[in-house]
DRENPA-3360 file (N, C-alpha, C; in nm, 2 decimals, always signed):
BEGIN
1 = MAGLTLDT = +12.00/-20.93/-7.42/+12.05/-21.04/-7.43/+12.09/-21.11/-7.29 ~ +12.00/-21.10/-7.23/+11.99/-21.19/-7.09/+12.01/-21.32/-7.14 ~ +12.14/-21.38/-7.08/+12.14/-21.55/-7.08/+12.22/-21.57/-7.16 ~ +12.25/-21.46/-7.27/+12.36/-21.49/-7.38/+12.48/-21.49/-7.34 ~ +12.58/-21.59/-7.32/+12.73/-21.52/-7.32/+12.82/-21.58/-7.46 ~ +12.91/-21.46/-7.43/+13.00/-21.50/-7.58/+13.16/-21.51/-7.51 ~ +13.22/-21.58/-7.51/+13.38/-21.62/-7.44/+13.44/-21.51/-7.55 ~ +13.44/-21.41/-7.48/+13.49/-21.31/-7.60/+13.66/-21.29/-7.62;
9 = AGALAAAR = +13.73/-21.33/-7.52/+13.87/-21.40/-7.52/+13.90/-21.49/-7.63 ~ +13.82/-21.58/-7.63/+13.83/-21.76/-7.71/+13.78/-21.69/-7.83 ~ +13.67/-21.58/-7.85/+13.61/-21.59/-7.99/+13.70/-21.46/-8.06 ~ +13.77/-21.39/-7.99/+13.88/-21.32/-8.04/+13.97/-21.41/-8.09 ~ +14.05/-21.47/-8.02/+14.16/-21.59/-8.05/+14.09/-21.66/-8.17 ~ +13.98/-21.72/-8.20/+13.93/-21.75/-8.30/+13.98/-21.70/-8.43 ~ +13.92/-21.54/-8.42/+13.92/-21.45/-8.52/+14.05/-21.43/-8.57 ~ +14.14/-21.46/-8.46/+14.28/-21.42/-8.53/+14.34/-21.55/-8.61;
17 = DLGAAGWA = +14.28/-21.65/-8.54/+14.30/-21.80/-8.60/+14.30/-21.77/-8.77 ~ +14.18/-21.71/-8.78/+14.10/-21.70/-8.90/+14.14/-21.60/-9.00 ~ +14.26/-21.51/-8.93/+14.33/-21.43/-9.01/+14.30/-21.25/-8.99 ~ +14.19/-21.28/-8.93/+14.16/-21.12/-8.89/+14.22/-21.07/-8.79 ~ +14.25/-20.94/-8.81/+14.32/-20.84/-8.70/+14.25/-20.71/-8.67 ~ +14.29/-20.68/-8.58/+14.25/-20.51/-8.50/+14.09/-20.52/-8.53 ~ +14.01/-20.42/-8.62/+13.89/-20.38/-8.63/+13.85/-20.50/-8.72 ~ +13.91/-20.59/-8.82/+13.82/-20.70/-8.87/+13.76/-20.79/-8.77;
25 = AAELLLAI = +13.88/-20.79/-8.65/+13.82/-20.87/-8.56/+13.72/-20.86/-8.47 ~ +13.74/-20.72/-8.43/+13.63/-20.66/-8.38/+13.47/-20.64/-8.42 ~ +13.49/-20.63/-8.55/+13.38/-20.65/-8.61/+13.32/-20.79/-8.63 ~ +13.39/-20.91/-8.65/+13.34/-21.02/-8.66/+13.27/-21.06/-8.50 ~ +13.32/-21.01/-8.41/+13.29/-21.04/-8.27/+13.13/-20.96/-8.27 ~ +13.15/-20.86/-8.30/+13.03/-20.79/-8.28/+12.92/-20.87/-8.39 ~ +12.92/-20.89/-8.51/+12.85/-20.99/-8.60/+12.79/-21.11/-8.52 ~ +12.88/-21.16/-8.46/+12.85/-21.30/-8.38/+12.75/-21.25/-8.27;
33 = RIGMAEGA = +12.78/-21.15/-8.21/+12.67/-21.11/-8.07/+12.54/-21.06/-8.13 ~ +12.55/-21.00/-8.24/+12.41/-20.94/-8.28/+12.33/-21.08/-8.34 ~ +12.41/-21.16/-8.40/+12.35/-21.29/-8.44/+12.28/-21.36/-8.34 ~ +12.38/-21.38/-8.21/+12.33/-21.42/-8.10/+12.20/-21.37/-8.03 ~ +12.19/-21.22/-8.06/+12.09/-21.17/-7.99/+11.96/-21.17/-8.10 ~ +11.97/-21.20/-8.22/+11.88/-21.21/-8.28/+11.81/-21.33/-8.28 ~ +11.88/-21.43/-8.30/+11.84/-21.58/-8.27/+11.75/-21.59/-8.16 ~ +11.82/-21.52/-8.03/+11.76/-21.51/-7.89/+11.58/-21.45/-7.95;
41 = AARREGKT = +11.60/-21.35/-7.98/+11.49/-21.28/-8.00/+11.40/-21.37/-8.09 ~ +11.44/-21.44/-8.21/+11.34/-21.52/-8.28/+11.28/-21.63/-8.20 ~ +11.34/-21.68/-8.10/+11.34/-21.81/-8.06/+11.20/-21.73/-7.94 ~ +11.25/-21.66/-7.87/+11.10/-21.60/-7.80/+10.99/-21.55/-7.88 ~ +11.00/-21.54/-8.01/+10.89/-21.45/-8.08/+10.82/-21.58/-8.12 ~ +10.90/-21.69/-8.16/+10.85/-21.83/-8.19/+10.77/-21.90/-8.07 ~ +10.81/-21.89/-7.95/+10.75/-21.95/-7.82/+10.61/-21.90/-7.81 ~ +10.62/-21.78/-7.83/+10.48/-21.69/-7.78/+10.37/-21.64/-7.89;
49 = T = +10.42/-21.70/-7.99/+10.31/-21.72/-8.09/+10.24/-21.83/-8.13;
% end
């Protein structure tokens, strides 16, 4: 995930604002990071083909 950044504190605050707490908030952050990584990989694959 080189070059990808996630404002973890801001994302956690947003998750809590949406009503997520504890493990649910952590799962939401993990899903966001996975989505960012998959999107970056898809863009790289699209540029090389």
